[in-house]
C-alpha positions in Angstrom: 0.1 0.0 0.0 1.3 3.4 -0.9 2.1 6.3 1.4 -0.8 8.3 2.6 -0.9 11.9 1.1 -2.3 14.9 2.9 -3.1 18.0 0.9 -3.0 21.5 2.4 -4.3 24.4 0.4 -4.2 28.1 1.3 -1.9 31.1 1.7 1.6 30.7 2.9 0.4 31.9 6.2 -2.4 29.3 6.4 0.0 26.4 5.5 2.5 27.5 8.2 -0.2 26.8 10.8 0.4 23.1 10.0 4.0 23.4 10.8 4.0 20.8 13.6 2.4 18.2 11.2 5.0 18.8 8.5 8.3 18.7 10.5 10.4 15.9 9.2 8.0 15.1 6.3 8.7 15.2 2.5 6.5 18.0 1.0 5.8 19.3 -2.4 4.9 23.0 -2.8 3.2 24.5 -5.8 3.0 28.4 -5.9 0.3 30.0 -8.1 0.8 33.3 -9.5 -1.9 35.9 -8.7 -3.5 37.0 -5.5 -4.5 34.7 -2.7 -8.2 35.8 -2.9 -8.4 35.2 -6.7 -10.7 32.2 -7.1 -9.2 31.4 -10.5 -5.9 30.6 -8.9 -7.2 27.8 -6.7 -7.6 24.2 -7.4 -11.3 22.9 -7.8 -12.9 21.2 -4.9 -15.7 18.6 -4.5 -18.0 21.4 -3.5 -17.2 23.1 -6.8 -18.1 20.0 -8.6 -21.4 19.5 -6.6 -22.2 23.2 -7.4 -21.7 22.6 -11.0 -23.6 19.4 -11.0 -26.4 20.9 -8.9 -26.2 18.3 -6.1 -25.7 14.6 -5.6 -28.4 12.0 -6.6 -28.0 8.8 -4.7 -27.0 7.4 -1.4 -23.4 6.3 -2.4 -21.7 9.7 -2.0 -19.1 8.7 0.7 -18.3 5.4 -1.2 -17.8 7.2 -4.4 -15.6 10.0 -2.7 -13.5 7.4 -1.1 -13.0 5.5 -4.4 -11.9 8.8 -6.0 -9.5 9.6 -3.3 -7.9 6.2 -3.4 -7.5 6.3 -7.2 -6.0 9.8 -7.4 -2.5 10.2 -8.6 0.0 12.5 -6.9 0.1 14.9 -9.8 
């Protein structure tokens, strides 16, 4: 089984609040050009997808979300 991946997103100041969790860990940092409050500079989220899809129809959301998370590549 592969290593667990945690993702943190936000401004540098927000990322720094996780300092104690990240000490001694390998990290990958991607810096986006633009302003921190520019929505076009952030990655899409599950909520963005639901907003576009106008909701979720079915009772298997958690199961599907887990399957997506398990199958994601690291970039």
